[in-house]
C-alpha positions as CSV (number, residue, x, y, z in Angstrom):
1,M,51.3,41.2,-193.6
2,D,52.2,38.6,-195.4
3,V,53.5,39.4,-198.9
4,E,52.0,36.0,-201.2
5,P,48.6,38.4,-202.4
6,L,50.9,41.4,-202.5
7,L,51.3,41.6,-206.1
8,K,47.1,41.0,-206.5
9,L,47.0,44.0,-204.2
10,V,48.8,46.3,-206.4
11,Q,47.1,44.6,-209.6
12,Q,44.1,45.6,-207.8
13,A,45.0,48.8,-206.3
14,G,46.3,50.2,-209.6
15,V,49.8,50.4,-209.2
16,V,51.5,51.7,-212.3
17,G,54.6,53.8,-212.6
18,A,54.0,57.1,-211.8
19,G,55.6,59.8,-214.3
20,G,56.9,57.4,-216.3
21,A,55.5,55.7,-219.5
22,G,53.1,53.6,-216.9
23,F,54.4,50.0,-216.7
24,P,52.5,48.0,-214.2
25,T,53.7,48.1,-210.8
26,Y,52.8,44.3,-209.5
27,V,55.2,42.8,-213.3
28,K,57.9,44.3,-211.7
29,L,57.5,43.3,-208.4
30,D,57.6,39.9,-209.5
31,C,61.4,39.2,-209.7
32,Q,64.1,38.3,-207.0
33,V,66.8,40.8,-206.9
34,D,69.4,42.1,-204.5
35,L,68.6,45.9,-204.3
36,V,65.5,47.7,-204.5
37,L,66.0,52.0,-205.8
38,A,63.6,53.9,-205.3
39,N,64.3,57.2,-207.8
40,G,64.1,60.7,-206.2
41,A,66.3,62.4,-208.5
42,E,64.0,64.9,-210.2
43,C,66.1,66.3,-212.5
44,E,64.2,68.4,-214.7
45,P,64.0,71.3,-214.1
46,L,61.0,73.1,-212.2
47,L,59.4,69.6,-211.0
48,Y,59.2,69.6,-207.4
49,K,56.8,66.7,-206.7
50,D,59.1,64.3,-205.7
51,Q,61.0,66.1,-203.1
52,V,56.9,67.1,-201.8
53,L,56.2,63.3,-201.7
54,M,59.3,62.4,-199.9
55,Q,59.3,65.5,-197.3
56,Q,55.5,64.8,-196.4
57,W,55.0,61.2,-197.1
58,G,58.5,59.6,-196.1
59,H,57.1,57.0,-194.2
60,E,55.1,55.6,-196.8
61,L,58.1,55.7,-199.1
62,C,60.0,53.5,-196.6
63,G,57.0,51.1,-196.3
64,G,56.5,50.6,-200.0
65,M,60.1,49.9,-200.0
66,L,60.1,48.0,-197.3
67,L,57.3,45.6,-198.6
68,A,59.0,45.2,-202.1
69,M,62.1,43.9,-200.4
70,K,60.3,41.6,-198.8
71,Q,58.1,40.5,-201.9
72,V,61.6,40.4,-204.3
73,R,63.9,39.3,-201.3
74,A,66.5,42.2,-201.8
75,S,68.2,42.9,-198.6
76,R,69.2,46.4,-198.9
77,G,67.0,49.8,-200.3
78,V,68.1,52.5,-201.4
79,I,67.0,56.0,-202.5
80,G,68.2,58.1,-205.1
81,I,68.8,62.1,-204.0
82,K,70.2,65.5,-205.1
83,K,72.8,66.5,-202.5
84,K,71.3,70.2,-202.9
85,N,67.9,69.1,-201.7
86,T,69.2,69.2,-198.1
87,D,65.3,69.9,-196.0
88,T,64.0,66.6,-197.9
89,I,67.0,64.7,-196.5
90,A,66.9,65.8,-193.2
91,V,63.6,64.5,-193.4
92,L,64.2,61.3,-194.7
93,E,67.2,60.5,-192.7
94,S,65.2,60.4,-189.5
95,L,62.8,57.9,-191.0
96,L,65.1,55.6,-192.1
97,P,65.4,52.0,-191.6
98,E,68.5,50.3,-191.2
99,N,68.1,48.6,-194.8
100,I,67.4,51.3,-196.5
101,E,70.2,54.3,-197.0
102,L,70.3,57.1,-198.9
103,L,72.5,57.6,-202.5
104,L,73.6,61.5,-202.2
105,M,74.0,62.4,-206.0
106,D,75.5,66.2,-207.9
107,D,73.1,68.0,-209.0
108,V,73.6,67.0,-212.8
109,Y,71.1,66.5,-215.9
110,P,70.1,63.4,-216.5
111,A,71.0,62.2,-213.0
112,G,67.4,60.9,-212.9
113,D,67.6,58.6,-215.7
114,E,67.4,54.7,-214.7
115,V,70.5,53.4,-216.2
116,E,72.6,56.2,-214.9
117,L,70.7,55.6,-211.2
118,V,71.4,52.3,-211.2
119,Y,75.1,52.5,-212.2
120,H,75.8,55.6,-210.1
121,A,74.2,53.0,-207.2
122,T,75.9,49.4,-208.5
123,G,79.1,50.7,-210.6
124,L,76.7,48.2,-212.9
125,R,75.4,48.6,-216.1
126,I,71.6,47.5,-217.1
127,P,72.7,45.2,-220.3
128,A,72.0,47.4,-223.6
129,G,68.1,46.6,-224.4
130,G,67.6,45.2,-220.7
131,L,66.6,45.9,-217.3
132,P,67.6,46.4,-214.1
133,K,66.1,43.4,-212.7
134,D,69.1,41.7,-215.8
135,I,71.7,42.8,-212.8
136,G,69.5,42.3,-209.8
137,V,68.0,45.6,-209.2
138,L,64.1,46.6,-209.1
139,V,63.8,51.0,-209.5
140,N,60.6,52.3,-208.9
141,N,59.7,55.8,-208.5
142,I,58.9,57.7,-205.5
143,E,54.8,57.7,-205.7
144,S,54.7,54.3,-207.1
145,F,56.5,53.0,-203.2
146,I,53.8,55.1,-201.8
147,N,51.3,53.6,-203.8
148,V,52.3,50.0,-202.5
149,F,52.4,51.1,-199.4
150,R,48.6,52.2,-199.7
151,A,47.7,49.2,-202.0
152,A,48.7,47.2,-199.0
153,N,46.4,48.7,-196.8
154,G,43.7,48.7,-198.9
155,Q,43.5,52.2,-200.6
156,P,43.7,52.4,-204.4
157,V,45.5,54.7,-206.6
158,T,42.8,57.8,-207.3
159,E,45.3,61.3,-207.6
160,T,48.3,61.4,-208.7
161,M,50.9,64.1,-207.4
162,I,52.1,66.8,-210.0
163,S,53.7,70.2,-210.5
164,V,52.5,73.0,-212.4
165,H,54.8,75.9,-212.8
166,G,56.1,78.4,-215.5
167,E,53.9,81.3,-216.5
168,V,51.3,81.2,-213.4
169,V,50.6,83.0,-210.8
170,A,51.5,80.7,-208.1
171,P,53.4,77.1,-208.9
172,Y,52.2,74.5,-206.9
173,S,52.5,70.5,-206.7
174,A,49.5,68.8,-205.1
175,W,47.7,65.7,-205.3
176,L,45.1,65.8,-208.1
177,P,42.3,63.6,-208.7
178,L,42.6,61.1,-211.5
179,G,40.8,62.4,-214.8
180,M,40.6,66.5,-213.3
181,S,41.5,68.6,-216.8
182,Y,44.5,70.2,-217.4
183,R,42.6,73.4,-217.5
184,E,41.5,73.1,-214.0
185,A,44.9,72.1,-213.0
186,I,46.6,75.8,-214.3
187,E,43.5,77.6,-212.6
188,L,44.5,76.4,-209.8
189,A,47.9,78.0,-210.2
190,G,46.0,81.0,-210.2
191,G,45.8,80.7,-214.3
192,M,48.2,81.7,-216.4
193,T,50.4,85.0,-216.7
194,A,50.9,85.3,-220.6
195,K,48.9,85.3,-223.2
196,D,50.2,83.1,-226.2
197,C,51.4,80.0,-223.9
198,I,52.1,76.4,-224.5
199,V,51.4,73.8,-222.2
200,V,54.4,70.9,-221.5
201,E,53.1,67.7,-220.2
202,G,56.2,66.5,-218.3
203,G,59.5,68.5,-217.7
204,P,60.8,70.7,-220.2
205,M,63.3,68.4,-221.3
206,M,61.9,65.5,-222.0
207,G,58.2,67.1,-221.8
208,A,55.7,66.9,-224.8
209,V,53.6,70.2,-226.1
210,T,49.9,69.6,-225.8
211,A,47.2,72.4,-227.2
212,D,44.1,70.4,-225.4
213,L,43.7,71.4,-222.3
214,D,40.4,69.6,-221.5
215,K,42.8,66.3,-221.8
216,P,42.9,64.6,-218.4
217,I,45.4,64.0,-215.7
218,T,46.2,60.1,-215.8
219,K,48.5,58.4,-213.2
220,V,51.6,58.7,-215.2
221,S,50.7,62.7,-215.1
222,S,54.0,64.3,-213.7
223,G,54.0,68.2,-214.3
224,L,52.2,70.9,-216.4
225,L,54.6,73.8,-217.6
226,V,53.2,76.8,-219.1
227,L,55.6,78.5,-221.5
228,P,55.6,81.5,-223.9
229,R,55.6,80.4,-227.4
230,T,58.3,82.6,-227.9
231,S,60.9,80.6,-225.1
232,R,63.7,78.4,-226.4
233,V,61.9,75.6,-225.3
234,A,59.0,76.0,-227.6
235,R,60.5,77.3,-229.8
236,I,62.4,73.6,-230.0
237,K,59.8,71.9,-229.2
238,L,56.7,73.3,-232.1
239,R,59.5,72.3,-234.7
240,S,57.7,69.9,-237.2
241,E,59.1,66.9,-238.2
242,A,59.4,68.1,-241.3
243,D,61.4,71.1,-240.8
244,L,64.0,69.0,-238.4
245,S,64.8,67.1,-241.6
246,R,65.1,69.5,-244.0
247,I,67.1,71.8,-241.5
248,G,69.3,68.7,-239.9
249,K,70.6,68.2,-243.8
250,A,71.5,71.5,-244.7
251,A,73.1,72.3,-241.5
252,C,74.6,70.1,-239.2
253,D,78.4,69.7,-240.3
254,Q,79.4,65.8,-238.2
255,C,80.6,67.5,-235.3
256,S,79.7,65.2,-232.5
257,L,79.6,67.1,-229.9
258,C,76.0,65.4,-229.3
259,T,77.4,62.1,-229.0
260,S,80.6,63.3,-227.0
261,M,78.0,64.4,-224.5
262,C,75.7,61.6,-224.8
263,P,75.0,60.4,-221.3
264,R,74.1,57.1,-222.9
265,N,77.3,57.0,-225.2
266,L,79.4,57.8,-222.2
267,L,78.3,54.6,-220.5
268,G,79.1,52.5,-223.2
269,Y,76.2,52.1,-225.0
270,P,75.8,52.3,-228.6
271,I,74.3,55.4,-229.3
272,K,75.6,57.8,-231.8
273,P,73.9,60.9,-232.3
274,H,76.0,62.3,-235.2
275,L,75.3,59.1,-237.0
276,A,71.3,59.5,-236.6
277,M,71.9,63.1,-238.1
278,R,74.3,62.0,-241.0
279,S,71.1,59.3,-242.1
280,L,69.6,62.0,-243.2
281,Q,71.9,62.9,-245.6
282,V,72.2,59.1,-247.4
283,S,70.0,57.0,-248.7
284,A,69.3,53.5,-249.8
285,S,71.9,50.6,-248.2
286,N,74.0,53.4,-246.6
287,N,71.1,54.5,-244.6
288,L,70.3,51.7,-242.2
289,S,74.2,51.6,-240.5
290,Y,73.6,55.4,-240.0
291,S,70.0,54.7,-238.5
292,L,70.8,51.7,-236.4
293,A,73.3,54.2,-234.1
294,A,70.0,55.6,-232.8
295,Q,68.1,52.3,-231.4
296,A,69.8,52.8,-227.9
297,C,68.8,56.9,-227.8
298,C,66.9,57.1,-224.0
299,E,65.5,60.7,-225.3
300,C,66.9,62.4,-223.2
301,N,67.2,65.7,-224.9
302,L,70.5,66.6,-224.3
303,C,72.0,66.6,-227.4
304,T,69.4,69.3,-228.5
305,M,68.7,71.4,-225.5
306,W,72.6,71.2,-224.7
307,S,74.8,70.1,-226.7
308,C,74.4,70.9,-230.4
309,P,75.9,74.2,-231.7
310,E,73.9,74.6,-234.2
311,G,70.4,74.5,-232.5
312,L,70.0,71.1,-234.3
313,D,67.4,68.6,-232.7
314,P,69.4,64.9,-232.7
315,S,67.3,63.6,-230.5
316,R,64.1,64.0,-232.3
317,V,65.9,62.2,-235.7
318,C,66.5,59.8,-233.1
319,A,63.3,59.2,-232.0
320,T,61.3,59.2,-235.7
321,T,64.2,57.4,-236.8
322,K,63.7,54.7,-234.0
323,K,60.0,54.2,-235.5
324,A,61.6,54.2,-238.9
325,L,63.5,51.6,-237.9
326,R,60.5,49.3,-236.1
327,D,58.2,50.3,-239.1
328,Q,60.7,48.2,-241.0
329,Q,61.8,45.4,-239.1
330,Q,65.1,46.4,-238.5
331,W,65.0,46.7,-234.9
332,Q,68.3,44.9,-233.3
333,S,68.0,42.6,-230.6
334,P,69.0,43.0,-227.3
335,A,72.2,40.5,-227.4
336,E,73.2,43.1,-230.8
337,L,73.1,45.8,-228.9
338,Q,75.2,44.7,-226.4
339,A,77.7,42.8,-228.2
340,Q,78.3,46.3,-229.6
341,T,78.9,47.9,-226.4
342,T,81.7,49.2,-225.1
343,E,83.8,50.2,-221.9
344,V,82.8,53.7,-219.6
345,H,84.5,56.8,-221.3
346,P,87.4,57.5,-218.6
347,L,86.0,61.4,-218.9
348,R,82.6,60.5,-218.0
349,E,82.1,62.0,-214.4
350,Y,83.3,65.1,-215.7
351,R,80.8,65.7,-218.5
352,G,77.0,66.0,-216.5
353,V,75.8,69.3,-216.9
354,P,74.5,71.1,-214.0
355,T,71.3,71.8,-213.9
356,K,71.2,75.7,-213.1
357,R,73.7,75.9,-216.4
358,L,70.8,74.0,-218.2
359,A,68.1,75.9,-216.9
360,R,69.6,79.4,-218.1
361,R,70.1,77.4,-221.4
362,L,66.5,77.0,-221.5
363,E,65.7,80.2,-220.6
364,L,64.4,78.7,-217.1
365,S,66.5,80.6,-214.7
366,D,63.2,82.8,-213.3
367,Y,61.1,80.4,-212.8
368,M,63.5,78.6,-210.2
369,T,63.4,81.0,-208.2
370,K,60.1,79.9,-207.1
371,K,59.5,76.1,-205.6
372,A,56.5,74.2,-207.2
373,I,55.6,74.2,-202.7
374,F,52.9,71.6,-201.2
375,H,49.3,72.6,-201.6
376,D,46.1,70.8,-200.3
377,F,43.3,72.3,-202.1
378,G,41.0,69.8,-201.0
379,I,40.0,70.1,-204.8
380,R,36.7,68.4,-205.7
381,P,36.1,68.8,-209.5
382,E,32.3,68.4,-210.6
383,K,33.4,65.9,-213.3
384,V,36.6,63.9,-214.3
385,A,37.1,61.5,-217.4
386,I,39.0,58.8,-216.1
387,P,40.8,56.8,-219.0
388,L,40.8,53.2,-219.0
389,A,43.9,52.7,-220.7
390,Q,46.7,54.6,-217.9
391,H,49.5,51.9,-218.1
392,I,51.4,50.0,-221.0
393,G,49.8,46.7,-221.5
394,L,45.8,45.7,-221.9
395,P,43.1,49.0,-221.2
396,A,40.7,48.2,-218.0
397,Q,37.9,47.0,-218.6
398,A,35.0,49.0,-217.7
399,I,32.2,47.8,-214.9
400,V,30.7,50.3,-214.4
401,K,27.4,51.5,-216.7
402,E,25.6,54.7,-217.3
403,G,23.7,55.9,-214.4
404,E,25.5,54.1,-212.1
405,I,25.8,55.7,-208.8
406,V,30.1,55.3,-207.9
407,T,31.9,56.4,-204.4
408,K,35.3,57.8,-205.0
409,G,37.7,54.4,-204.5
410,Q,35.5,52.3,-206.5
411,M,37.1,49.8,-208.8
412,I,35.5,51.2,-212.4
413,G,37.8,49.2,-214.7
414,Q,39.2,46.0,-213.8
415,P,42.4,43.9,-214.8
416,V,42.4,41.8,-218.1
417,E,42.4,38.5,-217.1
418,G,45.7,36.8,-218.0
419,G,47.1,40.1,-219.6
420,L,49.3,42.6,-219.1
421,S,46.6,45.3,-217.1
422,T,45.5,47.2,-214.2
423,A,42.9,48.2,-212.6
424,V,41.4,52.1,-212.5
425,H,39.2,53.6,-209.9
426,A,36.7,56.2,-209.1
427,S,38.8,59.6,-208.0
428,I,35.5,60.9,-207.2
429,S,31.7,60.2,-205.5
430,G,29.6,60.7,-208.4
431,I,26.5,59.6,-211.1
432,V,29.1,57.9,-214.6
433,T,27.2,59.6,-217.2
434,A,29.4,57.8,-220.1
435,V,31.0,54.7,-220.6
436,G,33.6,54.7,-223.4
437,D,37.6,54.7,-223.5
438,S,37.0,56.5,-220.5
439,V,34.6,56.9,-217.7
440,V,33.1,59.8,-216.8
441,I,31.9,61.1,-213.5
442,Q,29.2,63.5,-212.4
443,H,29.1,65.1,-209.4
444,Q,25.4,63.6,-208.4
445,A,24.4,67.2,-207.6
446,T,26.1,68.4,-210.5
447,A,24.3,65.6,-212.8
448,E,20.8,65.7,-211.0
449,S,20.8,70.0,-211.9
450,A,21.8,69.5,-215.3
451,A,19.3,67.1,-215.9
452,L,16.0,68.8,-214.2
453,C,18.0,71.9,-216.3
454,N,17.5,69.7,-219.6
């Protein structure tokens, strides 16, 4: 097909970065680069969605990559995948066109970090504060490339692949409709197998705890992990900011192991978590130089979950410090960050953290014996609440009204004209029962039955 309309098709289909921050893909594709890179490293323990996607929809992945390569005029495509995933590798090797190859990676964390992946694939570093396109690379995750292929063939984004794991009867990965609740997704796994649990949105390293099981699945949902409240992951993630600051002030002995194991620091970026921790112990003008050492943090959480011998939380300290830097207008420019960048550490390749050892440290080894394999539930929720804001930028503008009948795949929110915005579509057919920040849709029979009862 002619590639000129591709950006519009991708925007109108609502394609965004799936599993990340939700950056609109049509903007990413508006560039010229040499290499298109698909991130299939999937280094968060317990998540398995990318493996499922590559195993069962590998032809669509390659098709989406080829469309992207033509759009950005790249001569080469690469899929990053861990060597351990031999079943996935076998499937992909039978599908790859001549100009797409596999990049086989060690089973370490955080191999799937965009900066790590780009360096592994090219030997080049993304400039501090910069983007992959600055060095001629386009990076997207697996599901996004599949959605690009589908967009080019008239299929909008109405569902997302998600892994559900942990304290559930039967872990799974499945396509689930946008707007379906977390509660329903967990029920599909047979429900929780423990009484006092937390739910982590995403992976155990970078995911966040939520207490709201009525929250809807969105385009950026990647996993739901049900873990005991007494687990190490829960204990760390449930600490209050006041506690992490108080404990950090009292217990950090400035051993600097957090910095010596930091993946970004090992690549030479100006991030030093131990100095961010030191900022808790000083005030006034002396604080700023230490606080600035937090800005380049990618919040991979390795310092907290792995490195710190005191069980402190340098990652969250960096995150809260970064917010303070923004609020106080002390954020450094990319040029200022780049000026502080140093050479890649000579021992970097020997400091990768093996995923199996990380899982043991996280107290997840028992769950690792089960994969969240693919299930086709053919699920049809009675109601969905589809947010109009599922991406970075401006929310889509609702174009449906209460009482209107819509069909699955119909656009219910259009992109904002001239803004960073993408479309949103109905994930089920039914009647619109509410329009606000979300569009609520009920199956017609359900809505009519409710009306009769009232």
